[in-house]
C-alpha positions in Angstrom: 18.3 -5.7 -10.1 17.9 -4.6 -6.6 21.3 -4.2 -4.4 21.6 -6.5 -1.2 21.0 -3.5 1.1 17.7 -2.2 -0.2 16.7 -6.1 0.3 18.2 -6.6 3.7 19.2 -4.0 5.5 17.0 -3.6 8.6 15.3 -0.2 9.1 16.5 1.9 11.9 14.4 2.2 15.2 11.6 4.8 15.1 8.9 6.3 17.0 5.3 6.5 15.2 3.3 4.4 12.7 4.8 1.4 10.2 4.1 3.4 6.7 3.9 1.3 4.4 3.8 2.5 0.5 2.1 -0.2 -1.4 3.4 0.3 -5.2 3.6 -0.7 -8.5 3.8 1.6 -11.5 1.8 -0.8 -13.4 -2.1 -0.6 -13.1 -4.5 -3.3 -12.3 -2.0 -5.6 -10.1 -3.8 -5.5 -6.8 -2.2 -2.4 -5.1 -5.7 -1.2 -4.1 -7.2 -4.1 -3.2 -4.0 -4.9 -1.2 -4.2 -1.9 0.4 -8.0 -2.4 1.7 -7.7 -5.6 2.5 -4.4 -6.2 4.3 -5.7 -3.3 6.2 -8.9 -4.6 7.3 -7.3 -8.0 8.3 -4.5 -6.3 10.3 -7.7 -4.1 12.2 -9.3 -7.7 12.9 -6.0 -8.6 14.3 -6.0 -5.8 16.9 -4.0 -3.3 14.9 -4.9 0.1 14.4 -4.9 1.3 11.0 -4.8 4.1 8.2 -5.5 3.8 4.4 -4.0 6.9 2.9 -5.2 7.5 -0.6 -3.1 8.6 -2.4 -4.2 7.6 -6.2 -6.3 10.4 -8.1 -8.7 7.8 -9.1 -10.0 7.6 -5.3 -10.3 3.6 -5.8 -9.7 2.8 -1.9 -11.8 5.6 -0.9 -15.1 3.6 -2.9 -13.9 0.6 -1.9 -14.5 1.4 2.0 -17.3 2.7 1.4 -16.4 6.7 0.9 -19.1 8.8 -1.0 -17.5 10.9 -3.6 -19.3 14.3 -2.2 -17.8 13.0 1.4 -14.2 13.3 0.5 -12.7 16.5 1.3 -10.9 17.4 3.7 -8.6 14.6 1.7 -5.2 13.0 0.8 -4.6 16.7 -1.3 -5.9 19.0 1.9 -3.2 16.9 3.8 -0.6 16.8 1.3 -0.7 20.8 0.7 -0.5 21.5 4.7 -4.1 23.0 5.1 -5.3 20.2 7.4 -3.6 17.5 9.9 -4.0 13.9 8.5 -5.8 12.9 11.8 -8.8 15.5 10.9 -9.1 14.4 7.2 -9.0 10.4 8.4 -12.8 8.8 8.5 -14.0 5.9 10.2 -14.6 3.1 8.1 -17.4 -0.2 8.6 -14.4 -2.0 9.9 -13.2 -1.3 13.7 -10.0 -0.3 14.2 -9.5 0.6 10.1 -9.6 4.9 8.8 -9.2 6.1 5.2 -8.1 9.3 4.4 -9.6 9.9 1.3 -9.0 11.0 -2.2 -10.8 13.1 -4.9 -10.1 14.8 -8.3 -8.2 17.7 -6.5 -5.4 15.6 -5.5 -4.9 15.0 -9.8 -3.6 18.4 -10.0 -1.4 18.0 -7.2 1.9 17.1 -9.0 1.6 19.6 -11.6 1.1 22.4 -8.1 4.1 20.6 -6.3 6.7 20.6 -9.5 7.7 24.0 -9.1 8.0 24.1 -5.4 10.6 23.5 -3.5 11.2 19.9 -0.9 8.3 18.9 -2.9 9.2 15.0 -2.5 8.5 15.1 0.9 5.5 16.5 1.2 4.3 14.0 2.5 6.7 13.0 4.6 5.9 16.7 6.9 2.2 15.6 6.8 2.7 12.0 7.9 4.5 13.8 11.1 1.3 13.8 13.1 0.5 10.3 12.5 2.2 9.0 15.7 0.4 7.8 18.5 -3.2 7.5 16.4 -2.1 4.6 14.5 0.1 1.3 14.0 -0.3 0.9 10.4 -0.2 3.9 7.8 -0.9 2.2 4.4 -0.1 4.5 1.2 -2.3 3.3 -1.7 0.3 4.9 -4.9 -1.4 5.7 -7.9 -0.1 3.6 -10.8 2.9 5.5 -11.9 6.1 6.5 -10.6 5.6 10.2 -10.4 5.8 13.2 -7.5 2.8 11.3 -5.7 4.8 8.1 -5.5 8.2 9.6 -4.8 6.3 11.3 -1.8 5.2 7.9 -0.6 8.4 6.4 -0.9 9.8 9.4 0.9 7.5 8.7 3.6 7.9 5.0 3.9 9.4 2.7 5.8 8.5 0.1 3.3 7.1 -0.7 0.2 5.0 -3.6 -0.6 4.9 -4.9 -4.1 1.9 -6.5 -5.4 2.9 -8.5 -8.6 0.5 -9.6 -10.6 1.2 -13.2 -12.1 1.8 -12.3 -15.7 4.5 -12.6 -18.6 6.0 -9.2 -17.9 5.7 -8.8 -14.2 10.0 -9.0 -13.3 10.3 -6.1 -16.3 7.6 -3.7 -15.1 9.2 -4.2 -10.8 12.6 -3.4 -12.4 11.8 0.0 -13.2 9.9 0.6 -9.2 13.6 -1.1 -7.9 15.7 2.0 -9.9 13.3 4.5 -8.2 13.2 3.3 -4.6 17.2 3.0 -4.7 17.3 7.0 -6.1 14.7 7.8 -3.2 16.4 6.0 -0.6 19.7 7.6 -1.8 18.2 11.0 -1.9 15.4 11.2 0.8 15.3 8.7 2.9 17.9 5.8 4.1 15.6 3.8 5.9 13.6 2.8 3.5 13.4 -0.4 2.4 11.5 -3.4 0.5 8.4 -5.0 3.3 8.0 -7.8 0.7 6.5 -8.5 -3.3 3.1 -9.6 -3.1 2.1 -12.3 -5.7 -1.7 -11.3 -6.7 -4.1 -12.7 -9.3 -2.8 -16.2 -9.1 -5.0 -18.7 -11.2 -4.0 -22.3 -10.3 -5.0 -23.6 -13.3 -2.6 -21.3 -15.7 1.1 -22.7 -16.0 1.9 -19.2 -16.6 0.9 -18.4 -12.7 3.2 -20.8 -11.6 5.9 -20.3 -14.0 5.8 -16.3 -13.4 5.8 -17.3 -9.5 9.1 -19.6 -9.7 10.5 -16.9 -11.5 9.6 -13.8 -9.0 10.7 -15.7 -6.3 14.2 -17.2 -7.7 15.6 -13.3 -8.0 13.9 -12.1 -4.5 13.8 -15.1 -2.4 12.5 -14.5 0.6 11.2 -10.9 0.0 8.5 -12.9 -1.7 5.8 -13.2 1.0 4.6 -17.2 1.0 1.1 -16.2 0.7 -0.3 -15.9 -2.8 -3.8 -13.9 -3.5 -5.4 -15.8 -6.1 -8.4 -14.9 -8.6 -11.2 -15.1 -7.0 -14.9 -13.5 -8.2 -15.8 -12.2 -4.6 -12.3 -10.0 -4.2 -13.4 -8.1 -8.2 -17.0 -7.9 -6.3 -16.7 -6.4 -2.6 -15.5 -2.9 -3.8 -18.9 -2.2 -5.7 -20.6 -2.9 -2.4 -18.1 -0.6 -0.9 -16.9 -2.9 1.4 -13.9 -5.0 1.8 -14.1 -8.3 0.7 -12.9 -10.0 4.6 -16.3 -7.9 5.0 -18.2 -9.2 2.0 -17.3 -12.8 2.1 -15.2 -14.0 5.0 -14.9 -17.3 4.1 -13.6 -17.1 0.3 -10.4 -18.1 -0.8 -9.6 -14.4 -1.2 -9.9 -13.6 2.2 -8.5 -15.8 3.9 -5.4 -15.2 1.8 -5.1 -11.7 3.2 -5.7 -13.2 6.7 -2.9 -15.1 6.1 -0.6 -12.3 4.6 -1.6 -10.1 7.7 -0.1 -12.7 9.5 3.2 -13.1 7.7 3.3 -9.1 7.9 3.2 -9.2 11.4 5.9 -11.8 12.2 8.3 -9.5 9.3 7.4 -6.9 11.9 7.8 -8.5 15.1 4.5 -7.0 16.2 2.7 -8.6 18.6 -0.7 -7.5 19.0 -3.9 -7.9 21.3 -7.2 -9.3 19.7 
C-alpha cells in the first residue's frame, strides 16, 4: 500500500515553516477539525501557526470565526498569485494562530488552473513567501484528490491523514497513498507521511477498536498514539466560530488535540518556548 521510503525517509532539511497538508479524499473524517484544533494547540505551545483554507466550502474559515463577507483576499487570490500569503493571513481569537480564509471563488480554481503550465505547483510558489512568518503551515485540503489537493501535496513537507474509525477507512486511504506516491515521484521528492490520526473513536463501539487495530497493523508507528474521540463539544465549537480548545478547554476532544500536538512536536524535534 505504501512504500517503505514514503513512510520512513526523513525529509531533507529546509528553511521556512513546516508545511503539513491535512488530507483525505473522504469527507467528514475530521480534516478541518484537526487543522483548527491542532493549530490551536501548537499555537498555545508557542508556535506561530497559519491554517491555509484550501477547501472551497470554507469550513476552517468559519470555524476560526471569519465571516463570509471578510474572506477576500484569501486562498484563491494567494493561489493565483494576486496577493502574497502574508497579506491574506488574518489573526484569530488565538494568539499566534492565523488563517488564510477560503471563499466560493476557490471553487472555480481547478477549472482555471487545468489549462495552465505548471498547474500542480502554484501553491508551492505562493507559499515561498511564508518563510520567517510561521513555524507551521497547515493546509486544510478539500475532500477530493483533485488539482487543489495535488497543489497542497506538491507544496507540503508532509501529509497528516485523519482517519475515521469506520469499516471502509483503510480502503479510502489506499487511493490517497497512491496520489502521495505520484506527487512524490513527479513534483515533491521530500513529501512524507507525517502520521495518521484516528478520529471519531467511540470506545463504546467494538468496531472502532477493530478499525484502530487494523490501521495500526498496516501503518505501525506512523499512526499517532493519540486518538480523537467522538465528542459533542468538538461538534458544537465550529458553530460558535471557535476552536474546541477555546470553546471548552477541559473536554475530552480538547485534551486529545493537546496530546496530539505534543506528539507532532516530538516527531518534528521542535522545541518551543511557551
